[in-house]
N, C-alpha and C positions, 0 to 999 in steps of 0.2 A: 705512484703517480706524481707526487710532489717532487721526487728526485728528477724525473724527466723534465718537469717544468723548470726546475732550477738549472739543469744542464742546458736547456734551450735558452734560458735567459743569459747564462754565462757566455754561451757561444755567440749570442747576439751582441753582447757588450764587447767581447773580444774582437768580433768582426768590425764593429763600429770604431773601436779604438785603432785597429789596424788601418782602416780606411782614413781615419783622421790623421794618421802619421804617414800616409802614402805621399811620396814626392811626385807621383805621376799626375800631370794635369797642366793647366794654364796658370801662369803666375805673372802678376804685375811686378815689374821691377820697383825698387824703392822710390825712384824719382817719377814713377808713372810715365816714363817715356817709351817703354816697350813691354810687350807681353811675350814671355818665353814658354814654349811647350816643352815639358820634360816628359820623356817616354823612353822605353827600352831602345837602345841603339839599333837592335836588330829588327825593329818594327813589330815585335810581338806585343801582346797586351798583358803579359804576365810579369809581375814584380815578385822576385824570389831572391834567395840568398846568392844565386848565381847570375842575377840580372846585372847588366851594365847599362847605365843610364846616360843619355845625351840630352842636350837642350838646344833648341833653335828659336830664333826670333820669328814669331808668327804674327805679331801686331806691333804697330808703332803709333804713338800719339801724333806724329807728323810723318806720314808715309810719303808725302811729296813735299819737296822744298819749294820756297817761293818762286824759284826760277823754273819750276816744272820738273826738275830732276829728282831722282830718288836718293836717299842717304846711302852712301857707299863707304866701305872700309878703306884702309890705306892702299889696298891692292886693287881697288876699283870694283870690288864685288858688292852688289847691293846688300844692304842689311836684311831685307826681307828674305827669310828662309835660311839665313846664315847660321850655321851651327856654332854656338859659343860655349857650350858645356860639353866636355869630352870625357868619355871613359870613366864615369863615376861608378865606383864599386861600393857595395855595402860593407860596413864594418859591424862587428857584433854589438856595438853600442847604439844602433839605429842611426848612425851617422854615415853619410855617403862621402867618399873622397875621390876627387878627380882633378881636372884642369878646367879653367874658365878663361876665355879670351875676351879682352876689351874690344868691342867692335869698332871703336873709333881709331885706336892706334895699333891694334894687333898684338898688344902685350899679353903674354900668357902667364897665368898665375896658377898656383896650386889652389885648390879650394876644398872645403868641406861644408856640408849642409845637412840639415834635418828639419823636419816639420814638428813644430811645437805650438800647441794651442791654435791650430788652424792656419798658422803662418809659416813660411819657409825662411829659415835663418841661414844665410850663405856667407861664409867667411873666405875671402880671397887673401892669399898670403904668399910670402917669399920665404923659403927655407923652413921656418917654424911659424906656428899659428900666432905667436906673439907679434910677429912682424906682418900684421895684416889689418883688414878692415871688415866689419860685419855689415851686411845689408839685410833688411827685412823685406821679403817679398810677400804679397798677399794674393789670395786666390782671385783669379779673373773669371767672372761669371757671364761675360758677354760673348760675342762671336768675333772672330777675326777672318777676313776674307783672304783669298789666295794672294792678293796684292797688299796684304798687311793693314788694310783699313779696319778700324774697330767699330763695333756697334753694340 
């Protein structure tokens, strides 16, 4: 009987640890200017060794500019709904590697990210990780509307 209890406790801890390391969810960017939704690119809800992750802007601190227009990238595409994290694939070390696009200037960077202690650490870089910068994203617990307003 105690063996069953120990196995159930271990399984619960393993599940909680896996959930704590999951990259799926809503994340405040470091500057709190935007909320990014990270989810499987194919729209599934499963995170596995074969899952490819993408991320899109779903919330903005300033969804409408003072002149009444919405923030847009250099190609004129509104930031709201813009995919900025592309084709991130898991590595054996619990790190995801893919590409990230700066929505303001369209620059594409290689990136790697992982969840540690409930925060997502994302490093964008050119060629090698030493030539990059790390940001810390925090979990967003509010709601974002279809037009990127936050509450």
